[in-house]
KESE-646354 format. One record per atom (N, C-alpha, C, O, CB): atom name; x, y, z; residue in one letter; residue number from 1. Coordinates in steps of 0.05 Angstrom, whole numbers, m for minus. Glycine has a CB too. Layout:
# residues N
   at        u        v        w   aa     i
   CA        X        Y        Z    A   NUM
...
//
This chain:
# residues 176
   at        u        v        w   aa     i
    N       16      m24        0    M     1
   CA        0        0        0    M     1
    C       17       25        0    M     1
    O        9       45      m12    M     1
   CB      m19        0       24    M     1
    N       41       24       13    A     2
   CA       58       47       14    A     2
    C       68       55      m14    A     2
    O       71       79      m20    A     2
   CB       82       42       33    A     2
    N       74       35      m31    N     3
   CA       83       41      m58    N     3
    C       61       54      m74    N     3
    O       67       72      m90    N     3
   CB       92       15      m72    N     3
    N       36       45      m71    N     4
   CA       14       57      m86    N     4
    C       10       87      m78    N     4
    O        3      103      m95    N     4
   CB      m12       42      m81    N     4
    N       14       94      m53    S     5
   CA       10      122      m44    S     5
    C       31      140      m57    S     5
    O       25      163      m62    S     5
   CB       12      124      m14    S     5
    N       55      130      m62    K     6
   CA       75      146      m76    K     6
    C       66      153     m105    K     6
    O       69      175     m114    K     6
   CB      103      131      m77    K     6
    N       54      133     m118    Y     7
   CA       44      137     m145    Y     7
    C       21      157     m145    Y     7
    O       18      173     m163    Y     7
   CB       35      111     m157    Y     7
    N        3      155     m125    Y     8
   CA      m19      173     m123    Y     8
    C       m9      202     m119    Y     8
    O      m20      221     m130    Y     8
   CB      m38      165     m100    Y     8
    N       11      205     m103    I     9
   CA       23      232      m97    I     9
    C       35      243     m123    I     9
    O       31      266     m130    I     9
   CB       44      231      m75    I     9
    N       50      226     m137    I    10
   CA       63      235     m162    I    10
    C       41      242     m183    I    10
    O       43      263     m196    I    10
   CB       82      214     m173    I    10
    N       22      224     m186    A    11
   CA        0      229     m205    A    11
    C      m15      254     m198    A    11
    O      m22      270     m216    A    11
   CB      m19      205     m206    A    11
    N      m21      259     m172    G    12
   CA      m35      283     m164    G    12
    C      m19      308     m169    G    12
    O      m30      328     m178    G    12
   CB      m41      281     m134    G    12
    N        7      307     m165    G    13
   CA       25      330     m170    G    13
    C       26      336     m200    G    13
    O       24      359     m208    G    13
   CB       53      324     m160    G    13
    N       28      315     m217    L    14
   CA       28      319     m246    L    14
    C        2      331     m255    L    14
    O        1      349     m272    L    14
   CB       34      293     m261    L    14
    N      m20      321     m244    A    15
   CA      m47      331     m252    A    15
    C      m49      361     m244    A    15
    O      m59      377     m260    A    15
   CB      m69      315     m238    A    15
    N      m39      368     m221    A    16
   CA      m40      396     m212    A    16
    C      m23      414     m231    A    16
    O      m32      436     m238    A    16
   CB      m29      399     m183    A    16
    N        0      405     m239    V    17
   CA       17      420     m257    V    17
    C        3      424     m284    V    17
    O        4      445     m296    V    17
   CB       45      406     m261    V    17
    N       m9      402     m294    I    18
   CA      m23      404     m320    I    18
    C      m46      423     m318    I    18
    O      m50      439     m337    I    18
   CB      m33      376     m328    I    18
    N      m60      423     m297    I    19
   CA      m83      441     m294    I    19
    C      m73      470     m292    I    19
    O      m85      488     m305    I    19
   CB      m99      435     m268    I    19
    N      m52      475     m277    I    20
   CA      m41      502     m275    I    20
    C      m31      512     m302    I    20
    O      m37      535     m310    I    20
   CB      m18      503     m254    I    20
    N      m17      495     m317    L    21
   CA       m7      503     m343    L    21
    C      m31      509     m362    L    21
    O      m30      528     m378    L    21
   CB       10      481     m355    L    21
    N      m51      493     m361    A    22
   CA      m75      497     m378    A    22
    C      m88      523     m371    A    22
    O      m97      538     m389    A    22
   CB      m95      474     m375    A    22
    N      m91      530     m345    L    23
   CA     m103      555     m337    L    23
    C      m87      579     m346    L    23
    O      m98      599     m356    L    23
   CB     m107      556     m307    L    23
    N      m60      577     m344    V    24
   CA      m43      599     m353    V    24
    C      m46      603     m383    V    24
    O      m48      625     m393    V    24
   CB      m13      594     m345    V    24
    N      m46      581     m398    F    25
   CA      m49      582     m427    F    25
    C      m75      594     m435    F    25
    O      m77      612     m452    F    25
   CB      m46      554     m439    F    25
    N      m97      585     m422    L    26
   CA     m124      596     m428    L    26
    C     m127      625     m421    L    26
    O     m143      639     m433    L    26
   CB     m145      579     m415    L    26
    N     m112      633     m400    A    27
   CA     m114      661     m392    A    27
    C      m96      680     m409    A    27
    O      m95      704     m404    A    27
   CB     m106      664     m362    A    27
    N      m83      669     m429    G    28
   CA      m67      685     m446    G    28
    C      m38      689     m437    G    28
    O      m24      706     m447    G    28
   CB      m79      712     m450    G    28
    N      m30      673     m417    G    29
   CA       m3      675     m407    G    29
    C       17      664     m427    G    29
    O        9      652     m447    G    29
   CB        0      660     m381    G    29
    N       42      668     m422    T    30
   CA       63      658     m440    T    30
    C       82      641     m425    T    30
    O       86      643     m401    T    30
   CB       77      681     m454    T    30
    N       95      623     m440    F    31
   CA      116      606     m430    F    31
    C      142      615     m444    F    31
    O      146      606     m467    F    31
   CB      110      576     m434    F    31
    N      158      631     m432    G    32
   CA      183      639     m445    G    32
    C      182      668     m454    G    32
    O      201      677     m468    G    32
   CB      189      621     m468    G    32
    N      161      683     m449    G    33
   CA      160      711     m455    G    33
    C      154      718     m483    G    33
    O      162      740     m492    G    33
   CB      186      723     m448    G    33
    N      140      701     m498    D    34
   CA      134      707     m526    D    34
    C      108      723     m529    D    34
    O       99      727     m552    D    34
   CB      131      682     m541    D    34
    N       96      733     m508    G    35
   CA       72      748     m509    G    35
    C       76      776     m520    G    35
    O       99      786     m520    G    35
   CB       58      749     m482    G    35
    N       55      789     m528    D    36
   CA       57      816     m537    D    36
    C       63      835     m514    D    36
    O       51      833     m493    D    36
   CB       31      825     m551    D    36
    N       81      853     m518    P    37
   CA       87      873     m497    P    37
    C       62      891     m493    P    37
    O       46      894     m512    P    37
   CB      111      891     m505    P    37
    N       59      901     m470    E    38
   CA       36      917     m463    E    38
    C       45      945     m457    E    38
    O       61      949     m439    E    38
   CB       20      905     m440    E    38
    N       33      965     m470    I    39
   CA       39      993     m465    I    39
    C       25     1000     m439    I    39
    O        1      995     m436    I    39
   CB       31     1012     m488    I    39
    N       39     1010     m419    V    40
   CA       27     1015     m393    V    40
    C       24     1044     m386    V    40
    O       14     1051     m364    V    40
   CB       44     1002     m372    V    40
    N       31     1063     m404    S    41
   CA       26     1091     m398    S    41
    C       26     1107     m424    S    41
    O       31     1097     m445    S    41
   CB       47     1101     m379    S    41
    N       20     1133     m421    E    42
   CA       18     1150     m443    E    42
    C       46     1159     m453    E    42
    O       66     1155     m440    E    42
   CB        2     1175     m436    E    42
    N       46     1169     m478    V    43
   CA       70     1181     m489    V    43
    C       75     1207     m475    V    43
    O       57     1224     m472    V    43
   CB       67     1185     m520    V    43
    N      100     1211     m468    R    44
   CA      109     1237     m457    R    44
    C      127     1249     m478    R    44
    O      143     1236     m490    R    44
   CB      124     1234     m429    R    44
    N      124     1276     m483    S    45
   CA      140     1288     m504    S    45
    C      149     1316     m496    S    45
    O      137     1328     m479    S    45
   CB      124     1289     m530    S    45
    N      170     1325     m510    S    46
   CA      179     1353     m508    S    46
    C      189     1362     m535    S    46
    O      199     1345     m550    S    46
   CB      201     1356     m486    S    46
    N      186     1387     m541    T    47
   CA      194     1398     m566    T    47
    C      217     1418     m563    T    47
    O      217     1434     m544    T    47
   CB      170     1412     m580    T    47
    N      237     1416     m581    S    48
   CA      258     1435     m581    S    48
    C      260     1446     m609    S    48
    O      261     1431     m629    S    48
   CB      285     1422     m572    S    48
    N      262     1473     m612    V    49
   CA      265     1485     m638    V    49
    C      293     1496     m638    V    49
    O      301     1512     m621    V    49
   CB      244     1508     m642    V    49
    N      308     1489     m659    V    50
   CA      336     1498     m662    V    50
    C      336     1520     m682    V    50
    O      325     1518     m703    V    50
   CB      355     1474     m670    V    50
    N      349     1543     m675    S    51
   CA      350     1566     m692    S    51
    C      375     1567     m708    S    51
    O      395     1553     m701    S    51
   CB      346     1592     m676    S    51
    N      376     1584     m728    E    52
   CA      400     1588     m745    E    52
    C      423     1600     m729    E    52
    O      446     1593     m734    E    52
   CB      394     1605     m769    E    52
    N      417     1616     m709    S    53
   CA      438     1630     m695    S    53
    C      450     1614     m672    S    53
    O      470     1622     m660    S    53
   CB      428     1656     m684    S    53
    N      438     1591     m666    S    54
   CA      448     1576     m643    S    54
    C      442     1546     m648    S    54
    O      423     1539     m660    S    54
   CB      435     1585     m617    S    54
    N      460     1529     m638    S    55
   CA      455     1500     m640    S    55
    C      441     1490     m615    S    55
    O      436     1466     m613    S    55
   CB      480     1485     m645    S    55
    N      436     1507     m595    S    56
   CA      422     1498     m571    S    56
    C      392     1502     m574    S    56
    O      383     1515     m593    S    56
   CB      432     1513     m546    S    56
    N      377     1491     m556    S    57
   CA      348     1494     m557    S    57
    C      340     1523     m554    S    57
    O      350     1536     m535    S    57
   CB      334     1476     m536    S    57
    N      323     1533     m571    A    58
   CA      314     1560     m569    A    58
    C      291     1562     m549    A    58
    O      288     1582     m535    A    58
   CB      305     1572     m596    A    58
    N      275     1541     m548    D    59
   CA      253     1540     m530    D    59
    C      245     1511     m525    D    59
    O      252     1494     m542    D    59
   CB      228     1557     m541    D    59
    N      233     1505     m504    S    60
   CA      225     1477     m498    S    60
    C      196     1477     m488    S    60
    O      189     1494     m471    S    60
   CB      244     1464     m479    S    60
    N      180     1458     m498    T    61
   CA      153     1456     m489    T    61
    C      148     1427     m482    T    61
    O      157     1409     m496    T    61
   CB      133     1465     m512    T    61
    N      134     1421     m460    S    62
   CA      127     1394     m452    S    62
    C       98     1389     m456    S    62
    O       82     1407     m453    S    62
   CB      135     1388     m423    S    62
    N       91     1364     m464    S    63
   CA       63     1358     m468    S    63
    C       59     1328     m463    S    63
    O       79     1313     m462    S    63
   CB       53     1366     m496    S    63
    N       34     1319     m462    S    64
   CA       28     1291     m460    S    64
    C       11     1283     m483    S    64
    O        2     1300     m499    S    64
   CB       14     1284     m433    S    64
    N        6     1258     m486    L    65
   CA      m11     1248     m508    L    65
    C      m38     1262     m508    L    65
    O      m48     1268     m530    L    65
   CB      m14     1218     m507    L    65
    N      m49     1266     m485    A    66
   CA      m75     1279     m483    A    66
    C      m73     1309     m488    A    66
    O      m93     1322     m494    A    66
   CB      m88     1274     m456    A    66
    N      m49     1320     m487    G    67
   CA      m45     1349     m490    G    67
    C      m38     1356     m518    G    67
    O      m49     1345     m537    G    67
   CB      m23     1359     m471    G    67
    N      m20     1375     m521    S    68
   CA      m14     1386     m548    S    68
    C       11     1373     m560    S    68
    O       31     1387     m564    S    68
   CB      m10     1416     m546    S    68
    N       10     1347     m565    V    69
   CA       32     1333     m578    V    69
    C       37     1346     m605    V    69
    O       18     1350     m621    V    69
   CB       27     1303     m580    V    69
    N       62     1351     m611    G    70
   CA       69     1362     m637    G    70
    C       69     1392     m638    G    70
    O       77     1404     m658    G    70
   CB       50     1352     m657    G    70
    N       61     1406     m617    S    71
   CA       62     1435     m617    S    71
    C       91     1444     m611    S    71
    O      106     1429     m599    S    71
   CB       42     1447     m597    S    71
    N       97     1468     m620    S    72
   CA      123     1478     m614    S    72
    C      122     1508     m611    S    72
    O      103     1521     m620    S    72
   CB      143     1471     m636    S    72
    N      143     1519     m598    S    73
   CA      146     1548     m595    S    73
    C      172     1556     m608    S    73
    O      190     1540     m609    S    73
   CB      145     1556     m565    S    73
    N      173     1581     m618    T    74
   CA      198     1590     m631    T    74
    C      209     1614     m617    T    74
    O      194     1629     m603    T    74
   CB      193     1596     m660    T    74
    N      234     1618     m619    S    75
   CA      247     1641     m608    S    75
    C      239     1666     m625    S    75
    O      236     1663     m649    S    75
   CB      278     1638     m607    S    75
    N      236     1689     m612    T    76
   CA      228     1712     m626    T    76
    C      250     1726     m641    T    76
    O      245     1743     m658    T    76
   CB      215     1732     m608    T    76
    N      276     1719     m636    N    77
   CA      298     1733     m648    N    77
    C      312     1717     m670    N    77
    O      332     1727     m680    N    77
   CB      317     1740     m628    N    77
    N      302     1694     m679    S    78
   CA      313     1680     m701    S    78
    C      293     1660     m713    S    78
    O      274     1652     m699    S    78
   CB      339     1665     m693    S    78
    N      296     1653     m738    A    79
   CA      277     1635     m752    A    79
    C      284     1606     m745    A    79
    O      308     1600     m744    A    79
   CB      277     1640     m782    A    79
    N      264     1589     m740    P    80
   CA      271     1561     m734    P    80
    C      281     1547     m759    P    80
    O      271     1552     m781    P    80
   CB      246     1547     m723    P    80
    N      300     1528     m755    V    81
   CA      310     1512     m777    V    81
    C      300     1484     m775    V    81
    O      290     1473     m795    V    81
   CB      341     1513     m776    V    81
    N      301     1472     m751    A    82
   CA      292     1444     m748    A    82
    C      278     1441     m721    A    82
    O      286     1454     m701    A    82
   CB      316     1425     m751    A    82
    N      258     1425     m720    T    83
   CA      244     1419     m695    T    83
    C      249     1390     m688    T    83
    O      244     1372     m703    T    83
   CB      213     1425     m698    T    83
    N      259     1386     m664    S    84
   CA      263     1359     m653    S    84
    C      242     1354     m632    S    84
    O      238     1370     m614    S    84
   CB      291     1355     m642    S    84
    N      229     1331     m634    Q    85
   CA      209     1323     m614    Q    85
    C      219     1298     m600    Q    85
    O      226     1279     m613    Q    85
   CB      181     1318     m628    Q    85
    N      220     1299     m573    S    86
   CA      228     1276     m558    S    86
    C      204     1263     m545    S    86
    O      186     1277     m535    S    86
   CB      249     1285     m536    S    86
    N      204     1236     m545    Y    87
   CA      182     1221     m533    Y    87
    C      193     1199     m515    Y    87
    O      215     1189     m519    Y    87
   CB      165     1208     m556    Y    87
    N      178     1193     m494    S    88
   CA      184     1171     m476    S    88
    C      159     1155     m472    S    88
    O      137     1166     m467    S    88
   CB      196     1181     m449    S    88
    N      161     1128     m473    V    89
   CA      138     1111     m468    V    89
    C      147     1088     m450    V    89
    O      168     1076     m454    V    89
   CB      127     1099     m495    V    89
    N      131     1083     m429    D    90
   CA      136     1061     m411    D    90
    C      123     1036     m423    D    90
    O      100     1036     m431    D    90
   CB      125     1066     m382    D    90
    N      138     1014     m423    V    91
   CA      128      989     m435    V    91
    C      135      966     m416    V    91
    O      156      965     m404    V    91
   CB      141      983     m463    V    91
    N      116      947     m413    S    92
   CA      120      923     m397    S    92
    C      119      899     m416    S    92
    O      103      899     m435    S    92
   CB       99      920     m374    S    92
    N      136      880     m411    Y    93
   CA      135      855     m426    Y    93
    C      145      832     m409    Y    93
    O      158      836     m389    Y    93
   CB      152      858     m452    Y    93
    N      138      808     m418    N    94
   CA      146      784     m403    N    94
    C      171      772     m415    N    94
    O      175      771     m439    N    94
   CB      123      763     m403    N    94
    N      188      761     m398    S    95
   CA      212      747     m406    S    95
    C      213      721     m390    S    95
    O      197      718     m371    S    95
   CB      239      764     m402    S    95
    N      231      702     m396    P    96
   CA      233      678     m380    P    96
    C      239      684     m351    P    96
    O      233      667     m333    P    96
   CB      254      660     m392    P    96
    N      252      707     m345    A    97
   CA      258      714     m318    A    97
    C      236      729     m304    A    97
    O      238      737     m280    A    97
   CB      283      731     m317    A    97
    N      213      733     m318    G    98
   CA      191      748     m306    G    98
    C      185      774     m321    G    98
    O      198      779     m341    G    98
   CB      196      753     m277    G    98
    N      167      789     m311    P    99
   CA      159      815     m324    P    99
    C      181      836     m322    P    99
    O      195      837     m302    P    99
   CB      133      826     m313    P    99
    N      184      851     m343    H   100
   CA      204      873     m343    H   100
    C      190      899     m351    H   100
    O      171      899     m367    H   100
   CB      227      867     m363    H   100
    N      199      921     m340    D   101
   CA      190      948     m348    D   101
    C      213      963     m359    D   101
    O      235      964     m347    D   101
   CB      177      963     m323    D   101
    N      209      976     m382    I   102
   CA      229      993     m394    I   102
    C      216     1020     m402    I   102
    O      191     1021     m405    I   102
   CB      243      980     m419    I   102
    N      232     1040     m405    T   103
   CA      223     1065     m416    T   103
    C      238     1068     m443    T   103
    O      262     1069     m443    T   103
   CB      229     1090     m397    T   103
    N      223     1070     m465    A   104
   CA      234     1073     m491    A   104
    C      234     1103     m497    A   104
    O      214     1116     m495    A   104
   CB      218     1057     m513    A   104
    N      258     1114     m504    N   105
   CA      261     1142     m510    N   105
    C      269     1145     m540    N   105
    O      285     1130     m550    N   105
   CB      282     1155     m492    N   105
    N      257     1165     m553    V   106
   CA      264     1170     m581    V   106
    C      261     1200     m586    V   106
    O      244     1213     m576    V   106
   CB      245     1153     m600    V   106
    N      279     1210     m603    T   107
   CA      278     1237     m612    T   107
    C      273     1237     m642    T   107
    O      287     1222     m657    T   107
   CB      304     1253     m605    T   107
    N      254     1253     m651    L   108
   CA      247     1253     m679    L   108
    C      251     1281     m691    L   108
    O      248     1301     m677    L   108
   CB      217     1245     m683    L   108
    N      259     1282     m716    N   109
   CA      258     1306     m732    N   109
    C      238     1300     m754    N   109
    O      244     1287     m774    N   109
   CB      287     1314     m744    N   109
    N      213     1310     m750    G   110
   CA      191     1302     m766    G   110
    C      183     1274     m758    G   110
    O      175     1270     m735    G   110
   CB      198     1303     m797    G   110
    N      186     1255     m776    T   111
   CA      182     1227     m769    T   111
    C      208     1211     m770    T   111
    O      208     1186     m766    T   111
   CB      161     1214     m787    T   111
    N      231     1224     m775    E   112
   CA      257     1211     m776    E   112
    C      269     1209     m748    E   112
    O      270     1229     m733    E   112
   CB      276     1226     m795    E   112
    N      278     1185     m741    I   113
   CA      290     1181     m715    I   113
    C      319     1191     m715    I   113
    O      335     1183     m732    I   113
   CB      290     1150     m707    I   113
    N      325     1209     m696    T   114
   CA      352     1220     m694    T   114
    C      366     1210     m669    T   114
    O      390     1212     m667    T   114
   CB      350     1251     m693    T   114
    N      351     1200     m649    N   115
   CA      364     1188     m625    N   115
    C      344     1168     m613    N   115
    O      320     1171     m615    N   115
   CB      370     1211     m605    N   115
    N      355     1147     m601    A   116
   CA      338     1127     m588    A   116
    C      354     1114     m565    A   116
    O      378     1110     m567    A   116
   CB      329     1105     m609    A   116
    N      339     1108     m544    S   117
   CA      352     1095     m521    S   117
    C      330     1082     m504    S   117
    O      306     1086     m509    S   117
   CB      368     1115     m504    S   117
    N      338     1066     m485    I   118
   CA      319     1054     m465    I   118
    C      330     1059     m437    I   118
    O      354     1063     m434    I   118
   CB      314     1024     m471    I   118
    N      312     1058     m418    E   119
   CA      320     1059     m390    E   119
    C      306     1035     m377    E   119
    O      284     1027     m384    E   119
   CB      311     1086     m376    E   119
    N      320     1023     m357    H   120
   CA      309     1000     m343    H   120
    C      322      999     m316    H   120
    O      342     1011     m310    H   120
   CB      314      974     m359    H   120
    N      309      983     m299    D   121
   CA      319      978     m272    D   121
    C      315      948     m267    D   121
    O      300      940     m249    D   121
   CB      305      995     m250    D   121
    N      328      931     m283    V   122
   CA      325      902     m281    V   122
    C      349      891     m265    V   122
    O      372      898     m270    V   122
   CB      324      890     m310    V   122
    N      343      873     m246    S   123
   CA      363      862     m229    S   123
    C      373      834     m238    S   123
    O      395      826     m231    S   123
   CB      354      861     m201    S   123
    N      357      820     m254    N   124
   CA      365      793     m262    N   124
    C      390      796     m281    N   124
    O      388      810     m300    N   124
   CB      342      779     m277    N   124
    N      412      782     m274    P   125
   CA      436      785     m290    P   125
    C      433      777     m320    P   125
    O      445      791     m337    P   125
   CB      458      769     m278    P   125
    N      418      757     m326    V   126
   CA      415      749     m354    V   126
    C      399      770     m369    V   126
    O      406      778     m391    V   126
   CB      401      721     m355    V   126
    N      377      779     m357    S   127
   CA      360      799     m369    S   127
    C      376      825     m372    S   127
    O      374      838     m393    S   127
   CB      335      804     m352    S   127
    N      391      832     m352    R   128
   CA      408      856     m353    R   128
    C      427      855     m376    R   128
    O      433      875     m389    R   128
   CB      423      861     m326    R   128
    N      438      831     m381    G   129
   CA      457      827     m404    G   129
    C      443      832     m430    G   129
    O      454      846     m448    G   129
   CB      468      800     m403    G   129
    N      419      821     m434    Y   130
   CA      404      826     m459    Y   130
    C      397      855     m462    Y   130
    O      399      866     m484    Y   130
   CB      378      809     m459    Y   130
    N      388      868     m440    L   131
   CA      381      896     m442    L   131
    C      405      914     m448    L   131
    O      403      933     m463    L   131
   CB      368      905     m415    L   131
    N      428      908     m437    S   132
   CA      453      923     m442    S   132
    C      460      919     m472    S   132
    O      468      939     m485    S   132
   CB      476      913     m424    S   132
    N      458      895     m482    S   133
   CA      464      890     m511    S   133
    C      445      906     m528    S   133
    O      453      918     m549    S   133
   CB      462      860     m517    S   133
    N      420      907     m520    F   134
   CA      400      922     m536    F   134
    C      407      952     m535    F   134
    O      407      965     m556    F   134
   CB      371      918     m524    F   134
    N      414      962     m512    E   135
   CA      421      990     m509    E   135
    C      445      998     m527    E   135
    O      445     1019     m539    E   135
   CB      428      997     m480    E   135
    N      464      980     m529    E   136
   CA      488      985     m545    E   136
    C      482      986     m575    E   136
    O      496     1000     m590    E   136
   CB      509      963     m541    E   136
    N      461      973     m584    G   137
   CA      455      972     m613    G   137
    C      431      986     m623    G   137
    O      426      987     m647    G   137
   CB      453      944     m621    G   137
    N      414      997     m605    I   138
   CA      388     1008     m613    I   138
    C      392     1032     m631    I   138
    O      377     1034     m651    I   138
   CB      372     1015     m589    I   138
    N      409     1051     m625    L   139
   CA      412     1075     m641    L   139
    C      420     1068     m670    L   139
    O      409     1078     m689    L   139
   CB      432     1094     m629    L   139
    N      440     1050     m672    E   140
   CA      449     1042     m699    E   140
    C      426     1028     m714    E   140
    O      425     1031     m739    E   140
   CB      473     1022     m696    E   140
    N      409     1014     m700    A   141
   CA      388      999     m713    A   141
    C      365     1017     m724    A   141
    O      352     1010     m744    A   141
   CB      376      979     m694    A   141
    N      361     1040     m711    V   142
   CA      338     1057     m719    V   142
    C      345     1085     m728    V   142
    O      327     1098     m740    V   142
   CB      319     1059     m696    V   142
    N      369     1094     m724    E   143
   CA      376     1122     m731    E   143
    C      372     1126     m761    E   143
    O      381     1110     m778    E   143
   CB      405     1128     m723    E   143
    N      358     1148     m768    G   144
   CA      353     1155     m796    G   144
    C      328     1142     m808    G   144
    O      320     1149     m830    G   144
   CB      376     1148     m813    G   144
    N      316     1123     m793    K   145
   CA      292     1110     m803    K   145
    C      267     1126     m796    K   145
    O      266     1141     m777    K   145
   CB      290     1082     m791    K   145
    N      247     1123     m812    D   146
   CA      221     1135     m807    D   146
    C      208     1118     m784    D   146
    O      209     1094     m785    D   146
   CB      202     1135     m832    D   146
    N      197     1132     m764    I   147
   CA      185     1118     m741    I   147
    C      163     1098     m750    I   147
    O      159     1078     m736    I   147
   CB      174     1138     m721    I   147
    N      150     1104     m772    N   148
   CA      128     1086     m781    N   148
    C      139     1060     m793    N   148
    O      124     1042     m798    N   148
   CB      111     1101     m802    N   148
    N      165     1059     m799    E   149
   CA      177     1036     m811    E   149
    C      193     1018     m792    E   149
    O      204      998     m800    E   149
   CB      195     1044     m833    E   149
    N      194     1026     m766    V   150
   CA      209     1010     m746    V   150
    C      195      984     m741    V   150
    O      172      983     m733    V   150
   CB      212     1026     m720    V   150
    N      209      962     m747    D   151
   CA      199      935     m742    D   151
    C      223      917     m736    D   151
    O      232      903     m754    D   151
   CB      182      925     m766    D   151
    N      233      918     m712    L   152
   CA      257      904     m704    L   152
    C      250      875     m697    L   152
    O      231      870     m682    L   152
   CB      271      918     m681    L   152
    N      266      856     m707    D   153
   CA      263      828     m698    D   153
    C      281      823     m673    D   153
    O      272      810     m654    D   153
   CB      271      809     m721    D   153
    N      305      835     m674    S   154
   CA      324      830     m653    S   154
    C      345      852     m655    S   154
    O      352      861     m677    S   154
   CB      337      802     m654    S   154
    N      356      861     m632    V   155
   CA      378      879     m631    V   155
    C      399      867     m614    V   155
    O      395      863     m590    V   155
   CB      370      908     m621    V   155
    N      422      860     m626    N   156
   CA      444      847     m611    N   156
    C      435      822     m595    N   156
    O      444      818     m573    N   156
   CB      458      867     m592    N   156
    N      417      806     m607    G   157
   CA      407      782     m594    G   157
    C      384      786     m575    G   157
    O      374      766     m564    G   157
   CB      429      770     m579    G   157
    N      374      810     m572    S   158
   CA      352      815     m553    S   158
    C      326      819     m569    S   158
    O      321      840     m580    S   158
   CB      358      841     m536    S   158
    N      310      797     m571    S   159
   CA      286      798     m587    S   159
    C      261      808     m571    S   159
    O      244      821     m582    S   159
   CB      280      771     m599    S   159
    N      260      801     m545    L   160
   CA      237      809     m529    L   160
    C      237      839     m525    L   160
    O      215      851     m526    L   160
   CB      237      794     m503    L   160
    N      260      850     m519    T   161
   CA      262      879     m516    T   161
    C      256      893     m542    T   161
    O      244      915     m542    T   161
   CB      290      887     m505    T   161
    N      265      882     m564    A   162
   CA      259      893     m591    A   162
    C      229      894     m596    A   162
    O      219      914     m606    A   162
   CB      273      877     m613    A   162
    N      215      873     m588    G   163
   CA      185      873     m591    G   163
    C      172      895     m574    G   163
    O      153      907     m583    G   163
   CB      174      846     m583    G   163
    N      182      899     m550    A   164
   CA      171      920     m533    A   164
    C      177      947     m544    A   164
    O      160      965     m544    A   164
   CB      183      917     m504    A   164
    N      201      951     m555    F   165
   CA      209      976     m568    F   165
    C      191      982     m592    F   165
    O      183     1004     m596    F   165
   CB      239      976     m576    F   165
    N      186      961     m608    N   166
   CA      168      964     m631    N   166
    C      140      974     m622    N   166
    O      129      992     m634    N   166
   CB      164      937     m646    N   166
    N      129      963     m600    K   167
   CA      103      972     m590    K   167
    C      104     1001     m582    K   167
    O       85     1016     m587    K   167
   CB       94      954     m567    K   167
    N      126     1009     m569    A   168
   CA      129     1037     m561    A   168
    C      129     1055     m585    A   168
    O      117     1077     m585    A   168
   CB      154     1041     m544    A   168
    N      144     1047     m606    M   169
   CA      146     1064     m630    M   169
    C      119     1066     m644    M   169
    O      112     1087     m655    M   169
   CB      167     1052     m649    M   169
    N      103     1044     m644    E   170
   CA       76     1045     m655    E   170
    C       59     1065     m641    E   170
    O       44     1080     m653    E   170
   CB       63     1017     m654    E   170
    N       61     1065     m614    Q   171
   CA       44     1084     m599    Q   171
    C       52     1113     m604    Q   171
    O       35     1131     m607    Q   171
   CB       46     1078     m568    Q   171
    N       78     1118     m606    I   172
   CA       88     1145     m612    I   172
    C       78     1153     m640    I   172
    O       68     1175     m644    I   172
   CB      119     1146     m610    I   172
    N       82     1135     m660    A   173
   CA       73     1141     m687    A   173
    C       43     1147     m688    A   173
    O       35     1165     m703    A   173
   CB       80     1117     m706    A   173
    N       28     1132     m673    D   174
   CA       m1     1137     m672    D   174
    C       m8     1164     m660    D   174
    O      m30     1175     m666    D   174
   CB      m15     1115     m657    D   174
    N        9     1175     m643    S   175
   CA        4     1200     m631    S   175
    C       12     1224     m648    S   175
    O        5     1247     m642    S   175
   CB       18     1202     m604    S   175
    N       26     1219     m670    L   176
   CA       35     1241     m687    L   176
    C       12     1252     m704    L   176
    O       16     1271     m720    L   176
   CB       57     1232     m705    L   176
//
């Protein structure tokens, strides 16, 4: 009888694992972080107008997605040459090490990307390695591209972060 109880315990444990996995699958969960990243906040933006007489910002305006995105102010003593718009979007996504939150930052001149970066506070060493690799390659991957054309598969081996960055760029493009 003692041998049979071991089998019942093992069978019960396996049944519990199968039920839990089925519930996670049915609830839309992922195994390995292949789920769609979820945008968790609004686009934050600021505008800088660069004048002919100076290479520094002539004026700066902050706005949110609900506010006046795309508006700008100009200096009264020189004509504007180029307008740079900076955006930040918070994104959450799942990885094998658990959920991660990043802030995707991009600067646009019109719809052309002139600067891009991410911010994160991830403690898992493997995840931190992928995020650092992504940070090292993101500007090269998107600089000069139209924001509407950004569709990254992977940046320096980091595919999950690339997917989250794509979602952030979609939200920014939709706000333009």
